[in-house]
C-alpha positions in Angstrom: -22.5 24.9 7.2 -19.8 22.2 6.8 -19.8 19.9 3.9 -21.7 16.7 5.0 -19.8 13.5 5.4 -20.8 10.8 2.9 -19.6 7.3 3.7 -17.5 5.5 1.2 -19.5 3.8 -1.5 -18.3 1.7 -4.5 -19.5 4.3 -7.0 -17.1 6.9 -5.7 -14.1 4.6 -5.9 -14.9 3.8 -9.5 -13.8 7.3 -10.5 -10.2 6.4 -9.4 -10.0 2.7 -10.4 -6.7 1.2 -11.1 -5.7 -0.4 -14.4 -6.6 -4.1 -14.7 -4.2 -6.3 -16.6 -5.2 -9.3 -18.8 -4.9 -12.7 -17.0 -2.6 -14.0 -19.7 -0.2 -11.1 -19.2 -0.2 -11.6 -15.5 0.4 -15.4 -15.7 3.4 -14.8 -18.0 4.9 -12.3 -15.6 4.5 -14.6 -12.7 6.0 -17.6 -14.6 9.0 -15.5 -15.5 9.5 -14.4 -11.9 9.1 -18.0 -10.6 11.9 -19.1 -13.0 14.2 -16.4 -11.7 13.4 -17.3 -8.0 14.7 -20.8 -8.8 17.6 -20.0 -11.1 21.0 -20.1 -9.3 22.9 -16.9 -9.8 19.9 -14.8 -10.3 19.4 -11.8 -8.0 16.0 -13.3 -6.9 17.4 -16.8 -6.2 17.7 -17.8 -2.5 15.7 -15.0 -1.1 15.0 -15.3 2.7 11.6 -16.5 3.9 9.7 -14.2 6.2 7.3 -15.2 8.9 4.0 -14.5 7.3 1.6 -17.2 8.3 -0.7 -18.5 5.5 -1.4 -22.2 5.0 0.4 -23.8 2.0 2.3 -20.7 0.9 5.9 -19.4 1.3 6.7 -15.7 1.5 10.1 -14.6 0.2 11.4 -11.1 0.9 13.7 -8.7 -1.0 14.5 -5.0 -0.3 16.0 -2.9 -3.0 16.5 0.9 -3.0 14.0 1.3 -0.1 11.3 -0.7 -1.8 10.1 -4.0 -0.4 9.1 -7.1 -2.4 7.2 -10.1 -1.1 7.0 -13.0 -3.5 4.4 -15.7 -2.6 5.2 -19.2 -3.7 2.9 -22.3 -3.7 5.4 -25.1 -3.3 2.8 -27.8 -3.9 1.8 -26.5 -7.3 5.4 -25.3 -8.0 4.3 -21.8 -9.0 4.3 -18.2 -7.9 0.9 -17.2 -6.6 1.8 -13.6 -6.9 3.6 -10.7 -5.2 3.2 -7.5 -3.3 5.5 -4.5 -3.7 5.7 -1.8 -1.1 6.7 1.2 -3.1 8.3 4.5 -2.3 6.3 7.5 -3.5 8.0 10.2 -5.5 5.2 12.6 -4.5 6.4 12.9 -0.9 9.4 14.8 0.5 12.6 13.4 2.0 11.3 13.7 5.6 8.2 11.8 4.9 9.7 9.1 2.6 11.1 6.7 5.3 7.8 6.4 7.0 5.3 5.6 4.2 5.1 2.9 1.6 2.4 2.4 -1.1 1.5 -1.3 -1.6 0.7 -2.8 -5.0 -0.3 -6.4 -5.4 -0.6 -8.8 -8.3 -1.9 -12.4 -7.8 -3.0 -15.1 -10.2 -6.8 -15.5 -10.5 -6.7 -18.8 -8.5 -5.2 -16.9 -5.6 -7.3 -13.8 -5.6 -9.9 -13.1 -2.9 -8.2 -15.5 -0.5 -6.8 -12.9 1.9 -3.2 -13.1 0.9 -2.6 -9.4 0.3 -4.6 -8.7 3.5 -2.2 -11.0 5.4 0.9 -9.2 4.1 -0.5 -5.7 4.8 -1.4 -6.8 8.3 2.1 -8.2 8.8 3.5 -4.9 7.7 1.2 -2.8 9.9 1.7 -5.0 13.0 5.5 -4.5 12.6 4.9 -0.8 13.2 5.0 0.5 9.7 2.5 2.6 7.8 0.9 2.4 4.4 -0.4 5.1 2.0 -2.5 4.7 -1.1 -1.4 5.7 -4.6 -3.6 8.0 -6.7 -5.7 5.1 -7.9 -7.0 1.8 -6.4 -8.9 -1.2 -7.6 -12.3 -1.8 -6.1 -10.9 -4.9 -4.2 -8.0 -2.8 -2.8 -10.3 -0.2 -1.5 -12.4 -2.7 0.3 -9.3 -4.3 1.7 -8.1 -1.0 3.1 -11.5 -0.3 4.8 -11.4 -3.8 6.3 -7.9 -3.2 7.7 -9.2 0.2 9.0 -11.3 -1.7 11.5 -8.1 -2.7 13.4 -5.7 0.1 12.4 -6.3 3.8 12.3 -7.3 4.9 8.8 -6.9 8.6 8.1 -7.3 10.8 5.0 -4.6 13.2 3.9 -4.1 15.7 1.1 -0.8 15.1 -0.8 0.4 17.9 -3.0 3.7 19.9 -3.4 5.4 16.9 -1.6 3.6 17.7 1.6 0.9 15.7 3.6 -1.9 17.6 5.2 -4.3 15.9 7.6 -7.9 15.8 6.5 -9.4 13.6 9.2 -10.9 10.1 9.5 -13.9 11.0 7.3 -14.1 13.1 4.2 -16.8 14.3 1.8 -17.5 12.6 -1.5 -16.1 15.6 -3.3 -12.8 15.4 -1.3 -12.6 11.6 -1.8 -12.7 12.0 -5.5 -9.8 14.5 -5.6 -6.6 12.8 -6.8 -4.7 14.6 -4.1 -6.7 12.7 -1.4 -4.9 9.6 -0.1 -5.6 7.2 2.7 -3.0 6.2 5.3 -3.2 3.1 7.5 -1.2 3.7 10.7 0.9 0.8 11.9 1.2 -0.4 15.5 2.4 2.4 17.8 1.5 5.2 15.4 -1.1 7.9 15.7 -1.6 11.1 13.7 0.5 13.1 16.2 3.5 10.9 15.7 3.0 11.1 11.9 3.0 14.8 12.2 6.1 14.9 14.4 8.2 12.3 12.5 7.0 12.5 8.9 6.1 16.2 8.8 2.4 15.8 8.2 0.7 19.1 8.5 -2.3 19.5 10.8 -5.3 21.8 10.2 -4.4 25.4 9.6 -0.6 24.8 9.3 1.2 26.0 6.2 4.5 24.4 5.1 7.7 26.4 5.3 9.7 27.1 2.2 12.3 24.6 3.4 9.7 21.8 3.6 8.4 22.6 0.1 11.9 22.3 -1.3 12.5 18.9 0.4 
């Protein structure tokens, strides 16, 4: 008899909760970044604005070494509301790397729960790019992913030995709690077949070749 599917519940996610940083530490980091964004000659000065629509906020974009940074400014209050980084994952192989980025967001308390990160993730997905979770998530991030999963395909994969293996759109509680289990949100134009063909995701019953394991 197959293991029964148990829908996601907050208690399961708590086992893999991300680290929360003290508000004072976060405010100091955002203040330092805001000064750099406005300091002539700094690498962060004069970054281009991207078309992410959110009332009262400006979204500045930077790409470095394949990682993408979106800095969110509040011009009226002359401060940095926060930022989102779309990271590369060292756990994936070279074939998979160009197609998946793992988002991580930090926002000041006054800007949390306003849908800013959701807007950025949706902008990324609508542009035809895919997202993957890291090993841990905050409770808020987990809820955000499931909300986005109502408009974009959300699948579960097993990530180990630098290879992705498709698990399906639903998994058991036991599988969900495994640190090798990750979620992927498929961007516009993507489905699991395309991810298998282009990023090398293994489908059920398929074993990676020696070449794939080495890459």
